[in-house]
C-alpha positions in Angstrom: 251.8 146.9 103.2 252.1 150.7 103.5 249.4 153.1 102.7 249.4 154.8 99.3 248.6 158.5 99.0 245.4 159.4 97.3 245.7 160.0 93.5 249.0 157.9 93.3 247.4 155.3 91.0 250.7 153.8 89.7 251.8 153.1 93.3 248.4 151.8 94.3 248.3 149.4 91.4 251.8 148.1 92.2 250.8 147.6 95.9 247.7 145.7 95.0 249.5 143.6 92.5 252.2 142.8 95.0 249.7 141.9 97.7 247.8 139.6 95.4 250.9 137.9 94.1 251.8 137.1 97.8 248.4 135.9 98.8 247.7 133.9 95.6 251.1 132.2 95.2 250.8 128.4 94.9 252.8 126.2 97.3 256.4 125.3 96.1 256.4 122.7 93.4 252.7 123.3 92.5 251.0 125.4 89.9 247.6 126.7 89.4 245.8 124.9 86.5 242.2 125.7 87.3 240.3 128.5 89.1 236.7 128.1 90.4 234.5 131.0 91.4 231.8 131.1 94.1 229.3 133.9 93.7 226.7 135.2 96.3 223.0 135.4 95.5 223.7 139.1 95.0 226.3 138.6 92.4 229.4 139.3 94.6 232.4 137.1 94.5 232.5 135.1 97.7 235.4 132.8 97.1 238.0 131.9 94.5 239.4 128.3 94.6 242.8 127.5 93.1 243.5 124.0 91.9 246.5 122.0 90.6 244.6 119.6 88.4 242.1 118.1 90.9 244.0 119.1 94.1 242.7 122.2 95.9 245.7 124.4 96.7 244.0 127.2 98.5 240.8 129.3 98.7 240.6 133.1 98.7 237.5 134.3 100.7 236.2 137.8 100.0 234.4 139.9 102.5 232.2 142.8 101.4 230.9 145.9 103.2 227.2 146.9 103.2 228.1 149.6 100.6 229.5 146.8 98.3 233.2 147.8 98.9 235.7 145.0 99.3 236.7 144.8 103.0 239.1 141.8 103.1 240.6 138.9 101.2 241.6 136.0 103.3 243.5 132.8 102.2 242.5 129.5 103.7 
């Protein structure tokens, strides 16, 4: 993903949407029917689990900086 210049919000939103669509896409032939959220004791999102009925498809793991900014989203 390329960098987006500061103050180019429309381009930034498209870049974020595109990245999330790639990382959160279900495997071929499957669909996401349920999402489960895992929260830290501090109220930050730690993980998002995607299911097709009872089958876990993938988990998105969120890493946060000390200043509460999102550092990384990894798919497992």
